[in-house]
N, C-alpha and C positions, 0 to 999 in steps of 0.2 A: 504494500500500500504506500502511496506517496505521502511523505511526511510533511508536516506544516510547521513553519517557524524555524527553518534552518538558518545557518549562519549567513550573514549578509555577504553578498557577492559584489565585487567591484569590477566595473569596466569603464574604459575611458573612450571618449569620442569628441570630436569638435563639431559644433553646430554652427550653421550660418554659411557664409560665402567660402568657397574653396578654390584654391588653384589646383593645378594638375597633381602636384606632388601630395598635397594634403588629402586629396580625394583617393589617391591610390593607397595612402597609409590607412585611411579609414576603412577601405575595402579589405585590406590585409588583416584587420583586427576582427573581422567577422568570425564567429565561432558557432559550431553546430550545437544545438541544445540537446541535453540528455532528457530522456522521457521522464525520469523520476526527479523529485525535488520540488518543493513548493516555490522556491525562487529560482528563476532561470536567467542566465546571462543573455540579455538581448543584444542585438547587433550594436546598438547605441544606447547607452544609459547615462547621459550626462547628469550633472549634480542636480538633485531635486530641490525645488523651491516650495515652501509652504505658504506661498501667497495665496490667499483665498478670496481676494477681492474680485468683484464682477468685471473689473477692468483688467486688461492683461498687459504685461510687459514682455519684452523679448526674453526668452528663456536664458538662464545663465549658462555660460560655456565652461568647460573644464571637466574635472573628474566628478564622478557621482557615486555615492555609496548608497546602495539600496537598504533602506531601514527594515529591520525585522518587524513583521506584523505581529502586534501584541496578541496574546492568547485570548483576551476578552473579546476582541473584534472577530477573531477567527471563530470563536464559539458562537457569537451572536449571529454571524452569517450562516453558520452551520445549522442553527435552529431554524432560520428563515428557509433554508433549502429544504429541511425536513418538513416544514409546514407547507411549502408549496407542493410537495410530493403527495400530500393528502388531498382528497377530492372535496373536502368540506369547506374550503375557503371560498366565500362569495366574491363577486367582482368588486364591490365597493370596499370590502374588507381587504382584498388583495391590493387595491390601489393605495389604501391607507398604509399598509405594511411597507409597500415600495417607497412611499414618500418618506416614512420614518427611517427606513434603511439608508436612503440617499443622504439624509441629514447626518447619519453616522459616518459617511465617507468624507466629510469635510476635513480637509488637511491631510487626508490619507488616500486620496484618489489614486495616486501612482502605485502605492504598495498594494492596495486592494485589487486594482485592475490588472496588475502583473503577477498576482499570486496564482499559481497553477490551479488550485482548487476553488478558492473564493471568487476568482474571476468568472467562473461559470454561473455562480449565483448572482453576481453583479449584472451579467448579461440578461438574466431572467427578470431582474428588477427593472432594468432600463426598458425592457419590452412591455412591462406592466404598469409603468408609472404614467401620470398625465403629462401633458406638454409643458406645464409650468415647472414641475420638478425636473423634467428631462433637460430643459434649457438651463435651469439653475445649476445642474450638475456640470453641463458643458462650460458654463461661465466659470465656475470655481476650479475646474480642471484644465482650463485653457492653456495655462503655462506649461502643463505637463503633457498636453495632448500629443505633441510630436514624439515624445519618448514612449508614451503608452502605445502609439501607433507602430513603433518600431520594435515592440516586444512580442515575443511569441504568443503569450497569453493575452497581453494588452491589446494586440491588434484586433482580436476578436471582439473585445469590449468596444474599441473605437468604431469598428465597423457596425456593430449593433446599435450604437448610439446614432450613427448617421442614418441607418435604415429606419430607426424609430422616428427620427425627424421627418423622414419622407412620408410616413403614415399620416402626418398632420398637415400635409401640403394642401389638401382639399378644403381644410377648415379655414375660412376667411378670417375668423377672429384670431386663430392661432398663428396665422401666417406672419404677422410682424414679429412675434416672439421667435419663431423659427428663423426668420431672416437675420435677426439680431445675433442670435447664438451662432448661426452659420457664418456670419461675417467675421466674428471673432476667431472662429476655428480656421477659416480660410487665411486670415492674416497671419496667424501664428504658424500655420503649416507652410505658407508661402515663404515666410522668413527663414525656414529651415528646409525648403523643398529639395535641395540637393541631397542632403542626408536621407530624407524620407524616401525620395524616389529611387535612391540606390540601395535601399534596404529591402530585403525580400518580403518582409511583412508590411513595412510602411508603404511600399509600392502599391500594394493591393488596396490599402486604405485610401491612398491619394486618388486612385482610379475610381473608387466608389464615390469619393467626394466630388470629383469632376462630373460623374454621371448624375448625382443629385442636383448639382447646380444647373445642369442642362435640362433636368426634368425627365431623364430616362427612368422608366419604372425599374427599380432595383431588382425586382424579381425576374425581369426579363432583360437584364443588361449583359448577358454572356457575350454577345457580339461586341459590345463596347469595351468590356474588361479584358478580353483576350481574343486571339485569332479564332474566328469561327471554324468549327470542325466541318462545316458544309461549304466553306468558301470555294473549294475547287468546283463543286457541283454548281454553285451559283455562277461562277465565272464561265463555265461551259454551257450554261443555259442561254437561251436566245433572248432572255429578258434584259431590261436595263438594270444596271448595278447600283444606281443611286439609292442612298439610304434616307433621302429627304422625306420619302413617304412615311417613314417611321415616326416622324414628328407628330403625326396625327394622333398617335397613341401615347404621346408624352404627357406627363403631369405638368402643372404650372411650375416652371423652373425660375431661376434667378439669372437671366442672361447678362445683366450688368456685373453681377458679382462674379460670374464665370469669366468674363473678360478681364476683370481686375486680377483674379486668381492666376489666370494664364499669363498676363503681363508681368506680374510679380515673379512668377516661377521662371520666366525667360530672363528676367533681369538678373536673378541670382545664378542662373545657369550660364550666363554669358562668358564667364572666365574659364569654364571648363567644358565647353560644348563638345570639343573633340573627344574628350574622355566619355562623356555622356552618350555620344552617338553609338558607341560600341559596348555600352554597359547593358546587361540583360534586362535589369529591372527598370532602369530609366527609359529604355527603348519601349517597354510595355506602357509606361506612363505617357510617353509622347504619342504612341499609337492611339491610346484612348483620348488624349487631348485633341488629336486631329479628327477623330470620329465624332466627338461631341460638337465640334465646331463645323462639321460638314454642312455645306449650304451657305455659310457666311463667307462669300468670296473675298470681301474686303479684309476680313481677319485672316483668312488663309494666305492671302498674298503677303502678309506680314510674317506669319508664323512659320510657313514652310521654308522660305529662304533662310530664316534664322536657323532652323533645325538642320538645314543642309550646309551650314557653315558660312553663309554669306554675311559678312560683317557690315558692308555698306548698304545703305538704303537704296531703293530703286532709283537709278539715275535718270531713267526715261521710261516712258510707257512701253511695255513689251520687253523690258530688259530687267528680269527679276534675278537671273543667275549670274554671279560674278564669273568672268572668264578664268580668273586665277584659282577658283575652287574646282573647276571641271576635272582636272587631273586627279585631285584627291577624291572626288566623288566616284570616279571610275574604279579606284582602288577599294573604296569603302563598299561598293556594291557587291564585292566578293567576301565581305565580312558577314558572318551569320546574323548578328543582332541588327546591324544596320540594314541588311537586306530585307528583314521583316518590316522595318520602319519605312523603307522606300516603297514597299508594296502598298502600304496604307497611303503614303504620299501620292502615289499614282492614282489610287482609288478616289481620293477626295480633292485633287487639284482642280482649280478652275481651268477651263480649256486653254486659255492663253498661256498659263504657266506649264501645263502639260505639254503643249506643243513646243515650248522653248526647251523643256527638259529633253524631249526627244531630239531636237535639232542640235543642241549643244553637248549632250551627254551620251545619248544612246545611238545616234545614227552612225553607221559604219563600224559599230561595236557590238552589234546584236549577236552574231554567230559566236564570237569569242566569249561573250558573256554567257551565252546559252550553254557553252561547254563546261562552265564552272558549276560545282556542286551547289553553291548558294546563289550565284548570280542567275542561274537559269530560272529560278522562281521569280526574280524581278522581271525577267523578260516575259514570263507568262502573264504577270500582272499588267505589264505595258501593253501586251497584245489584247488582253481581255478588256482593258479600259479605254482602248483606242476608240474615238468617237466619230471619225469621218473616213470616207472612202479613200481620200488622197493619202492620208497617213497610213492606212492599211496597205495601199499599193506599195509604198516605200518599204514597209516591213516585209511584205511578200517578196520584194526584189532581193532582199538580203537572205531570207530564210527559206523561201520556196524551193530553190535549187538544192538545198542542203538537207532535205527531209531524211534521206537515207543515212547520212552521217549522224544526224540527231538521234535516230533510232538506235544506231550502233553504239552511240555513247550513253545510251540509257536515258535520253532527254525526251521521252515520249510526251511528257507534259507540255513541252513547248509546241510539239506538233499538234496535240489536242487543242491547245489554245488557238493555234493558227487556223485550224479547221473550223472551230466554233466561231471565231471572229469573221471568217470568210462568209459563213452562212448568215451571221447576224447582220453584217454590213453589205451583203450581196456583192462581194468583190472576188473576182477570179473563182467563182463557184465551180464552173465546169473544169477549169484547169486544176483547181485544188483536188477535186475528186479523181481526176485523171492521173495526176502525178502521184497521189497517195496509192492508187491501185497499182501503178507501175513499180513503185518502190517496194511494196509488200509482195507483189506477185510479178515476176519478170514477164516480159512481153511474150517470150517463146513458151511460157508455161500456161496451163489452163487457168482461166479466170475463176474457176470453181473454188480455188483455194483462197481467194481474197478474204472472205469473212472468217473462215477458220483460222487463218494465220494472224489476223488482227485479234481474234479471241485469245490466242496463245502467243501474244506479241513477243514476250521474253524469249521463249524457246525458239521462235522463228528466226530471230536475228542472232542467236547464239549457236544455232545449228551449223555444223560444218558445211553441209551442202544444202543450201536453201531450196534448191529446185527439187530435192528429194524429201523435203519435209512432209510429215504426215500427221494426222490428227493425234493429239496427245491424250489418249483415253485415260481417265482417272486423274489427270492433272488439274490444278486449280487454274481457272481462266483469269486473264490479266485485267486489272482494273482500268488502266488507261486505254487498253485496246477496246474494252467494252464501251467506255465513254466516247471514244472516237467514232465507233460504229453507231452509237445512239445519235450522235450529231450528224453523221453522214445521212442517216435515214430521215433527217429533217429537210434535206435539200430537195429541190424539185426532182420528180421522178425521171425526167429525161437526162439528168446529170449522173444518176446513180444506177443506170441499167446493169453494169457489170456486178455491182454489189447485190442487186435484186436477183440476178441469175445465179450468183454464188450461193446465197442463202436458201433459195428454193431448190437448189441442186444437192443440198446436204442430205446425207443418208438419214433414214428414220432413227437409227440408234444414236446418231450424233445430235439430232434435234432433241431427242429425249434427254440426252446427257446435258445439253445446253440449258434446257428449261429447269433442270434439277440444280443448276449452279446459279447463285444469286446474280452473278455478273452476266452470265449467258442469257438468263431469263429476261434481263433488261434489254438485251439486243433483240431478242425475238419480239418483245413487246413494242420496241421502237419500229421494227419492220411492219408490224400489224397496224401501227398508227401512221405509217408513211403514205406517200402518194401512189404506191404501187396499186395495180388493179386488184379488185376483190378476187378474181379468178386465181391470181398468183398467190394471194394471201391464203386462200382456201387450200391451195396445193400444199402449202407448208403445214397447215392445220391438220390435214388428213394424215400426215405422217405420225401424228400423235394418237390416232385412232386406236382404241384398245388400251390406252394408257391415261385417259383423261382423269379417271378416279385416282390413279397413282400420283399424277402431277398435282391434282388439287390438294392432296394431303401434304405436299411440300410447301413450306412457308413462302418460298419465292414463286413456286409454280402456280399457286392459287391466283395470283394477279395475272399470270399469263392466261389462265383459263378464262378469266374475266374478259381479257382482250379477244381471245379466240371466239368467245360467245358473241361479242359485239359485232364482229365482221362476218360471221357465218350466215349461211342461208338457213331456211327453216329445217330442212332435213338434217343438216350438220349440227344445228343447235339441239335438235332432239337427240341425236347421238351423244353429244356432250352431256346433256342432262341425264340421259339414261345411265351413263357410266358413272356420273357423280352420285346419282341416287343410290347406287350399289354400295357406296362408302359413306352414306349420309351419317350413320351413327358415329364413325371415327372422325369424320370431318367436323361434326358439331362440337367436338372436344378440343379442336385446335383454335388458335388465336384468330386466324382468318376465316374460320369455318362459317360463323354466323353471317358474315357479310356475303360470302359466296353463295350460301344457301338462299339468302334473301334475294340477291341479284339474279340468280338463275331461276328463282321461284320453284325450288325443288319440291316443296310441300304441295304446291299447286299442281305440279305435274303428277306427283304420286296420287293425289286425290282424284284428279279428273284430267287425263291427258287431252281430251277433246277441248275442254275449256281452256287449257294452257295454250293449245295451238291457236284457238280463236283469238285469244288475247295477244299472242305474238303477231298474228296477221293484222290485227287492228293497229298495233304499234307500227307495223311496216307501212301501212297506209298513211298514218299520221306523219311519220318521219319523211316520207317521200314528198308529201304535200308541203311541208315546211322547207325542205331542201329546194323545191321548185320555187317557193316564194322568196326565200332569203339567200339561197346559195348563189355561187358564181355560175357563169355559163358553163364552165368546165364541170361543175358539180351536176348541173342539169343533164349534160350529155352522158355522164357516167352513172346517173342515179339508178339505172336498171342493171348496172354491172354487178351489183351486190344486193343481197337481201336488205342489209343495213349498211349503207355506205358510210364509211368513217369520214366524217367531214372535218376532222381536226386539222387536215392539211389545207383546208379552204383558206386561201390567203386573204380573201376579201374581208371576212369578219369571223374568224375562228372562235373567238370567245363567245360571241352571240349565239352561234350554232350550238356550241357545247352547252351553254346555259339553257337553250331551248330543249335540247335532248334531255337534260336533267329534269326540267320542269314537266316535260311530257311523261317521262318515266314516273314522276311522282303523281301526276294527275291520273295516269292510266294504270297505276300499280295496285289497285284495290283487288280484293279477293273475289269480288263478284264477276260473273261473266261479262266480258266487255260489251257484248251485244244484248245483254239481258236488261229487261225493264222492271225486274222485281224490286220491291221495296223502294220505288221511286217516290220522292217527295214532290207532290204537285206544285207547291209554291216554288221549290228550287228549280223544277223543270221550266216553269213559266219564266222565272228570272233568267235562266240560261238562254231561253229562246229570245228574250228581249235583248240580252247581251249580244247574241249572234246577229240579231237584226241590226243592232247599233253599229257593230264592227263592219259588217258586210255592206252597210250603206243602203239597205233596202228601205223603201218608204212603207207607210202604213198599209197601203193597198196591196203591195207585193207580199207583205207579211201575212195577209189574210188568204193569199192564194197558195195552193199546194205546189211544192217544188216539182219541177219536171224531172222525168227520168234522165234526161240528158245532163241536167245540172248535177244530179247525184253521181253520175258516172265521172264527170269532170272533177268534182271535189274530192272523191275517193274517201269520204268520211261516212260513217254511219252516225246515228243520232248522238250517241254518247261521245264519239270522237269529236264531233262538231262542238259539243258543249265544252269539252276539255280544251280544245284548241282556241275556241272563242274566248275562254277565260284568260288564257295565256296572252292572246293578242291584245286584249283590252288592257291587261296589266302592262304590257310592253309599250302600248300607246300612252298610258298614263305616266310611266316612268321615263318616257322620252327615248326608249330604245328602238322604237318603231319609226323609221324615217317616213317622210311624206310620200316618197317614191314607192316604198314597200307597201304603204297603206293603199295607194292607188292600185297597186298590183293585186292586193287582196280583193279590193272592190271589183276590179275587172274580172278576176277569176270567178266571182260569185254573181256577176251581173247576169 
């Protein structure tokens, strides 16, 4: 058991401004903590001040002796901890206990916050107290807050206090108190920001403080506090990468206070910026600083050049990067910590600064940087955040002819970023697909091997004789190769014909093995969502016949079954459902089972196959009608090519069509027969008919007349389908999603 009240420990550190030498000395004094012991040596424990005034002064510098926590205080907080563990403490009583306990911390905030055991109880107290006592605690501990933040145990207390402040941001009455306390904490942290940001514990507290000032919800601040684990997937997606939209979910922050905090931090970092650029923990702080300032171009044009080492202010418009720092920057790009910082710089830079960085730093240096173990990630970021076609053309000129060399060096991430950017910006799309296919599969070799070789990208380029390479049965498929193929299948179908022929020529055993692999299954799903014809998609799906139940039980294969079902015709759908029905019991026990059973309507098929077929036929009619109304001309021409044409590749308005598909599924997904009139509510039916009349533009006289047989054939709807589609059309007209042209089209089709 951890003991309480051990002998005082001493550590020394300097707080405040540092030159390069003092910063290195401070870093050399870091010590790893032992898991036992009530008192732990923090990275920096300067001399403690017992000043308890609500106003703060700059914390004293020099040596610091951690005082031993007296037994009475330890016992007092131990009793509070035991009391909180019981379930009989009411909310009001708990708040009163917390308020009294915080009064006991006066003058002993540092010792209590950094005690290994008692600090846990203090965290609970800070979470349960009201805003007045919380702010009072922060006022009284302001002088010690940097030292608390840099302690192993104290950092958790400091972060809990900051998060507790965030809880009260929505309260207008409490906001002035929060802002006052936060202002004091920001000032004292900024005055010692170099020490705090270079400390492994203080760095995290400072990043949390930056997020709070910006208004980032602290329970969803993972992206801002550290590098996102999904960053690669986001970069390879075709969507925009700006985080400005996140601001809609922000809490009310303190933008002026944030700017003051950042300004003071940079002021104190000025003397040692070169050391901070390559420090692990300060790099994380700078990354968070840039992300919370994203969207404020004026601030960015000041902060980013400073972090890149530019000392002089902008001499002229469009001249943000000093020529004398370019050589240093090229070397820094190969440093691990700075490369992470540069990735974020490229992500949030205003376009003018981004273009200048490319021109002065990256141009004619991309291939050399791509070959470096750290620099290649910077190149990936540069490609991913390129915003115009001209810039992408210049990047392609340098890297396009070197795809094979990049693969051989293991820099497939650069190739993946290049392919994704070509698709996103529509630059050299055909050339990109063509060159990639030639690099992976030599011209004199069969194009059937393109997709398999990209699936097993590593073994393909490490194989002695690439022309004799064969399917690596049982081997794990390559992540980057899978991502490249997923991107390729987003290109227009005329550009990717070799890839389509390759995947449809795969042997049935290889297709089954691919859907059983999480990476391979994503490739199959991407193909099923591509612009390839429904006939070719069904050719691939039939290779899984007899194994649909087996695939559905696989965690990754279940989503593939979903895609297969979407693009299949009625007979193939019935085959899928029949095979999945055989494993319904086992499937219901899996994580993905309930979704798949509901999507395929397995229970409905088991209860009444004829009803299930009727329901699917009605959906077919509804989908086709909507595609004819809202789809592009290409979609109309190909609508009969598949039972359910996948319209996700419709370039005209893909999101709208997807949303319609979802709404139709919800509207037509009831358990009653789609053509049945049982249990109809007369009032609802009357309302639906009025809605249909309103949308179709029929006048009162035409509403009283019976629809002609010709109109029924042209519409393709039965009574229930018309009611469902009418409801959706009216909603879209109300929400503004239905354009005037589309509305006229609807009127004309029903005239």
